N, C-alpha and C positions, 0 to 999 in steps of 0.2 A: 713492471715497475718495482715490485718488491725485491726481485732478484738483483736489480741494479742498485737499489738503496742499501742492500746488505753488504755490498762491496766497499762502502764508504767508511772512512775512519771516524773516530769520535768527534773531532772538531767539526767536520763537515756535517755530520748528523745533527749536532747541536745547533749549528747555524740554520739548517733546514727546518728544524723543529721550531725555532724562534721566528722564522720568516713567514711561514704559511700554515694555516690551520689544517689544510689537506695533508701536508707532509707530517705534521704533528699527529694526526689521526692514524696515518699509515704506520708510523714508528711505534706508537703505543698499542694499536690494535693487533698488529702482527708481531709485537714484541721483538722488534729488530734490534739486534746488538751490533755494535760497531765491529768492523773487521779487525781492529787492533785491540779489542776489549780483552781485559784480563779477568772478567767475571766468569767463574767456572759454571758450566751448564749442568754438570752432574747433579742429580737430585740429592745426593748426600751433602752437597755444599749449599743447598738452597737456603738454609737458615744462617749460614755463616755471614759475618759482617766483613766489610773491607778492612784489611790489615792496618792501613794508615789512618783513615778518617772514621772508622767504625760505623759507616753508613750501611744500611741493609739494601739489597737490590730490590727495586720495584719495577714492575712491567714497563718497558719502553724507556728505561733510564739511559740517557746518553750524556750525563753530566761528567765533568772532570772532577778528580779527587783533589782536595786541598787539605794539607796536614802540616804539622810542625815536626821536623825530624828530631828536634831536641826537646827535652822536657821543660815544663814550666817551673821556675824556681821562685820560691817564696823567700824574700830577703830576710825579713824579721816578722814576728807574729802580727804586728800592727802596721806594717808598711806594705805598700804594693809590691807584688812580685813582677817577674818578666819572663818572657820566652827566651831561652838561651840561644836560639838560632837567629831570631830577628830582633830581639830586644823590645818587642811590643809589651806594654804593661797590662793590657786587658787580657784576662784569661780566656774569654769567649771570642777573641779575635780569630777570624778565619785563618787557616794555615798559610804559611808563606811559601810552601812548596806545592807545585801543581803537577799532576800526573794522571795516570789511569787507575781506576779502582781495581783492587785485586783481593779476592776472597779465598785464595788457595793457601790455607794455613798449613805449613809443613810441620810435622812433629819435630821437637828439638833434637831428637836423636836420629834424624833421617840419614845423616852421613855415616852413622854406625851400622847401617842396615846391610852389612856384609858378613861373610863367613868369619866367625871369631877364631875358629881353629882350622888351620890348614894342615892337610895330611903331608907327612914327609915323603920323600921319594922312596925310602926304604919300605914304608908301610903300603904304598901304592904298588910297588913291585911284588910284595908278598901276596896282595889280593889278586893280582893278575895270574899268579901261578897256582 
């Protein structure tokens, strides 16, 4: 049963968890993660929070991530602000974007992780001889 449940995507597991106490027990006890989950299992990422909603992973979590892709803007010091993406005025309003949790934070310089200095063909030929 556990092997079959591990093949299901996030939405299906969430429905199963809400439908039956037995399925809820299986998902939480065996810490089943959805097949499409972006939670990184590596122990180094255990304490990392989701990039979008800042939620921490708990055992058996099959929830969907809700976040605002744009920042909250405070209009004036004494007037209410609003989310720039959905224009809701409440700051604690749940996110307007729905997706999967992802706790794999890449360093900002990950694209620069290449060789900085390339050898010229002349120096390569001199080393070979």
